[in-house]
Structure formats: structure tokens, C-alpha cells
C-alpha positions as CSV (number, residue, x, y, z in Angstrom):
1,M,34.1,6.8,0.4
2,V,31.4,4.3,1.4
3,A,27.9,5.1,0.1
4,G,25.0,5.4,2.4
5,T,22.0,3.0,2.6
6,L,18.4,3.7,1.4
7,Y,16.1,2.4,4.1
8,L,12.5,1.6,3.1
9,I,10.6,2.6,6.3
10,P,7.1,1.4,6.8
11,T,4.5,3.6,8.5
12,T,1.1,2.9,10.2
13,L,-2.0,2.6,8.0
14,G,-4.0,5.0,10.2
15,E,-4.1,6.3,13.7
16,S,-2.7,3.3,15.5
17,P,0.0,3.3,18.3
18,L,3.5,2.8,16.8
19,S,4.3,0.2,19.5
20,L,1.5,-2.1,18.1
21,I,2.4,-1.8,14.4
22,I,6.0,-0.8,13.9
23,P,8.9,-3.0,15.3
24,Q,11.3,-1.4,17.7
25,Q,14.3,-2.0,15.5
26,V,12.5,-0.1,12.6
27,Q,11.7,2.8,14.9
28,K,15.4,2.9,16.0
29,I,16.7,3.0,12.5
30,A,14.3,5.7,11.4
31,A,15.0,7.8,14.6
32,G,18.7,7.9,13.7
33,L,18.3,9.3,10.2
34,T,18.5,13.0,9.2
35,V,17.3,12.8,5.5
36,F,14.1,11.4,4.3
37,V,12.2,11.2,1.0
38,A,8.4,11.2,1.6
39,E,5.2,11.3,-0.5
40,N,3.8,13.8,2.0
41,P,6.2,15.7,4.2
42,K,3.5,16.8,6.5
43,T,2.4,13.3,7.4
44,A,6.0,12.2,7.4
45,R,6.8,14.8,10.2
46,Q,3.7,13.6,12.1
47,Y,5.1,10.1,12.0
48,L,8.7,11.2,12.9
49,K,7.3,13.1,16.0
50,Q,6.3,9.8,17.5
51,L,9.9,8.5,17.4
52,E,12.7,9.2,19.9
53,L,14.6,11.2,17.3
54,V,18.4,11.6,17.6
55,T,18.3,14.9,15.6
56,P,15.7,17.6,16.3
57,L,12.8,17.4,13.8
58,Q,13.4,20.9,12.6
59,E,16.9,19.9,11.5
60,I,15.7,16.9,9.5
61,E,15.6,17.3,5.7
62,I,12.6,15.9,3.8
63,F,12.4,15.7,0.0
64,T,8.9,15.3,-1.6
65,L,8.3,12.4,-4.0
66,D,4.8,12.4,-5.4
67,K,3.1,12.2,-8.7
68,H,4.3,15.7,-9.6
69,T,8.0,14.9,-9.0
70,K,10.1,15.1,-12.1
71,P,12.5,12.2,-12.9
72,A,15.5,14.6,-12.8
73,Q,14.8,15.4,-9.2
74,L,15.3,11.7,-8.1
75,T,19.0,11.9,-8.5
76,Q,19.0,15.0,-6.2
77,F,17.1,13.1,-3.6
78,L,19.8,10.3,-3.6
79,Q,22.8,12.7,-3.4
80,P,23.1,12.4,0.5
81,A,23.3,8.6,0.1
82,L,25.9,8.9,-2.6
83,A,27.8,11.2,-0.3
84,G,27.8,8.5,2.4
85,K,24.8,9.4,4.5
86,D,21.9,6.9,5.2
87,I,18.5,8.1,4.1
88,G,14.9,6.9,4.6
89,L,12.0,6.5,2.2
90,V,8.5,6.7,3.7
91,S,5.1,6.8,2.0
92,E,1.4,7.1,2.5
93,A,0.9,3.4,1.6
94,G,2.3,1.7,4.7
95,C,5.2,-0.1,2.9
96,P,7.2,2.2,0.6
97,A,7.4,1.4,-3.1
98,V,4.3,-0.9,-3.1
99,A,1.5,0.9,-4.9
100,D,3.6,3.9,-4.3
101,P,5.7,6.4,-6.3
102,G,8.7,5.5,-4.1
103,A,9.4,2.6,-6.4
104,L,11.0,5.0,-8.9
105,L,13.5,6.1,-6.2
106,V,14.3,2.5,-5.3
107,R,14.9,1.6,-9.0
108,L,17.3,4.6,-9.3
109,A,19.1,3.6,-6.1
110,H,19.9,0.2,-7.6
111,E,21.1,1.8,-10.8
112,K,23.5,4.0,-8.7
113,G,24.8,1.0,-6.8
114,L,23.3,2.0,-3.5
115,R,22.3,-0.6,-0.8
116,V,18.5,-0.9,-0.4
117,V,17.2,-2.2,2.8
118,P,13.4,-3.0,3.2
119,L,12.2,-2.9,6.8
120,V,9.3,-4.8,8.3
121,G,5.9,-3.2,8.5
122,P,2.2,-3.4,7.5
123,S,1.2,-3.9,3.9
124,S,-2.6,-3.6,3.6
125,I,-2.5,-5.6,0.3
126,L,-0.7,-8.6,1.8
127,L,-2.6,-8.4,5.1
128,A,-5.9,-8.5,3.2
129,L,-4.8,-11.4,1.1
130,M,-3.6,-13.3,4.2
131,A,-7.0,-12.8,5.9
132,S,-9.2,-13.4,2.8
133,G,-8.9,-17.2,2.6
134,M,-8.3,-16.8,-1.2
135,N,-5.5,-18.2,-3.2
136,G,-2.2,-16.9,-1.8
137,Q,-0.1,-18.9,-4.3
138,A,-1.3,-16.9,-7.4
139,F,-2.5,-13.3,-7.1
140,A,-2.3,-10.0,-8.9
141,F,-2.6,-6.4,-7.6
142,H,-4.2,-3.9,-10.1
143,G,-4.3,-0.7,-8.1
144,Y,-7.2,1.6,-9.1
145,L,-9.8,0.4,-11.6
146,P,-11.3,2.8,-14.2
147,I,-13.5,5.6,-12.9
148,Q,-16.2,5.5,-15.5
149,K,-18.9,3.0,-14.6
150,A,-19.1,1.2,-18.0
151,E,-15.3,0.8,-18.3
152,R,-15.0,-0.2,-14.7
153,G,-17.7,-2.9,-15.2
154,R,-15.8,-4.3,-18.1
155,K,-12.6,-4.3,-16.1
156,I,-14.2,-6.2,-13.2
157,S,-15.7,-8.7,-15.6
158,G,-12.2,-9.2,-17.1
159,L,-10.7,-9.7,-13.7
160,E,-13.3,-12.4,-12.8
161,K,-12.5,-14.2,-16.1
162,E,-8.8,-13.9,-15.4
163,S,-9.3,-15.4,-11.9
164,I,-11.0,-18.4,-13.4
165,L,-8.4,-18.9,-16.2
166,R,-5.3,-18.5,-13.9
167,D,-6.8,-19.7,-10.5
168,Q,-5.7,-16.3,-9.3
169,T,-6.8,-13.8,-6.6
170,Q,-7.5,-10.4,-8.1
171,I,-6.7,-7.5,-5.7
172,F,-7.6,-3.8,-6.3
173,I,-8.5,-0.6,-4.4
174,E,-10.6,2.5,-4.7
175,T,-10.7,6.0,-3.5
176,P,-12.7,5.6,-0.2
177,Y,-15.6,7.9,-1.2
178,R,-16.2,5.7,-4.3
179,N,-16.2,2.4,-2.4
180,Q,-19.9,2.0,-2.5
181,A,-20.1,2.5,-6.2
182,M,-17.3,0.0,-6.7
183,F,-19.2,-2.5,-4.4
184,E,-22.4,-2.1,-6.4
185,D,-20.7,-2.6,-9.7
186,I,-18.9,-5.8,-8.4
187,I,-22.1,-7.5,-7.3
188,Q,-23.9,-6.4,-10.4
189,V,-21.3,-7.7,-12.9
190,C,-19.9,-10.9,-11.2
191,E,-21.3,-14.4,-11.1
192,P,-23.1,-15.5,-7.9
193,G,-20.5,-18.1,-7.1
194,T,-17.5,-15.7,-7.3
195,E,-16.0,-14.7,-3.9
196,L,-15.4,-11.1,-2.8
197,C,-13.4,-10.2,0.2
198,I,-13.8,-6.7,1.5
199,A,-11.0,-5.6,3.9
200,T,-11.6,-2.3,5.6
201,D,-9.5,-0.2,8.1
202,I,-6.7,-2.8,8.2
203,T,-4.7,-2.7,11.5
204,L,-7.1,-0.1,13.0
205,I,-9.5,-0.7,15.9
206,T,-12.4,-0.5,13.3
207,E,-10.8,-3.2,11.1
208,H,-13.3,-5.5,9.4
209,I,-12.4,-8.3,6.9
210,E,-15.1,-10.5,5.4
211,T,-15.2,-12.9,2.5
212,R,-18.5,-14.0,1.0
213,T,-19.9,-15.1,-2.4
214,I,-21.4,-12.5,-4.6
215,A,-24.8,-14.1,-4.0
216,E,-24.3,-13.6,-0.3
217,W,-23.1,-10.0,-0.7
218,R,-26.3,-9.2,-2.7
219,K,-28.2,-9.7,0.6
220,K,-25.8,-7.7,2.8
221,A,-24.3,-4.3,2.1
222,P,-21.0,-3.6,3.8
223,D,-20.2,-0.4,5.7
224,I,-17.3,0.9,3.6
225,N,-18.2,4.5,2.8
226,K,-15.2,6.7,3.1
227,K,-13.1,4.0,4.7
228,P,-9.7,2.7,3.3
229,T,-10.7,-0.6,1.7
230,I,-9.0,-3.5,-0.2
231,F,-11.2,-5.5,-2.7
232,L,-10.2,-9.1,-3.5
233,L,-12.0,-11.1,-6.1
234,Y,-11.6,-14.9,-6.6
235,R,-13.5,-17.5,-8.5
236,P,-12.7,-21.0,-7.1
237,R,-12.4,-23.7,-9.8
238,S,-15.2,-26.2,-9.5
239,G,-14.5,-29.9,-9.1
């Protein structure tokens, strides 16, 4: 028996028309599947409703993979693929398995000898890097920084030093309602010549991406409260 394929299916990053963000071929593949693994089944169903599904939505099976999922459950999620059925992985992060718990399922799929196929779609991390003007040859994504102010400040300072040492763009995110506190810590901790890119609402009609030095940002506060935002830090080498 031939095993099925695990398709990594990208989603939109907000309320954007699928036709503008998700390629037709990706929509076609997703529309033909009957089993999915999703971080949030509710939003996964909302996404699937926009497709021309081959199978009625109520007959589609969706497993939940989030931070509460136990490792033993992952094998169960892959059983349909091991039995020969193609399955899809979707997430809340645009591209599955990038800053996303779906990476655990992908790892297990490889261990089980399943074919894994990543499909084209929006990654807010890469789109922000592309538009930042910062070093795209060397970069690191750090996810969420510490919540406590003092610890977060030390982390930001460390990332700035790392950027200088490695000539590397440092990328991180924050829960939207804490964006303003993050911004204030960055401009307080970092040197005036360090660059900060703030990329907000990527792919949405309200998208705004701007790169300035810390000195320039100290004169201008961005409108990022409660908006999905990527922060990119880079200290160009002088000379």
C-alpha cells in the first residue's frame, strides 16, 4: 500500500481575499483533502469554507494540534496518511511549521517515511525581512522575547550585540497588545545608529512596513497597538 502525503497548506495572515494571497493550485489541493491537522479547528473551518470543497465541510475530519497536544497524539494524527490518504496541515501562522507547533508533526512524518510537501503561501517573517532592507544573507528568528521588562531589555541588548558580531538581522514578535511596551523597550535599550524595522498587518489593506534608525524612531511613535507586528533589528557595520 502506498502511503499518503502530508501537505503543508498556507493560510492568509488576516481577512484578505484568498485569490490575492493563496495560489490556485494550493486552493485546489486543499479543496480535495478530507483530513486536516490544525492549530485551531474553528479558524481552519472558516478557511476551508472559502474553498470549492470536493467533500462537504461537515464530513471533513480535523485534528487539533496546539500547545496542549500530547506527543502520543501525533501518531494518531498521521494514521490516515499511513493508511494511504493525503492529509493537510494548516496553522494560525500563515505557513505551517514555521513559528508553529506543526513542526512536531512534520518531524514525525519524516520519521514515519511519509512524503512531506510544502505549498507556497505567505510567511510574515520572510515578507518582513524582504521589505526591511536589512541583511537577508544572515538572519535569525527568535519568536517571543521575555515578558518581564528587565529580562526583555537584557535580551534586546543581547540581540543588538549579536547583530554587530555576526552582521545578522534579528527578528522577533510580540503579542499584539504588548507591542507598544516592546517598542518602548527597544528604543530605550538600543544605540541610536541601530536600525529597527516595524512590519505591521502584512498582506492586509492596512499593511505598514517602515525601517528607521533608533534615533529616528525616538522622534516618531508607530501605530502598532493590538496589530500583528514583526520586529527586525539590525546594526550595520561601520566602514
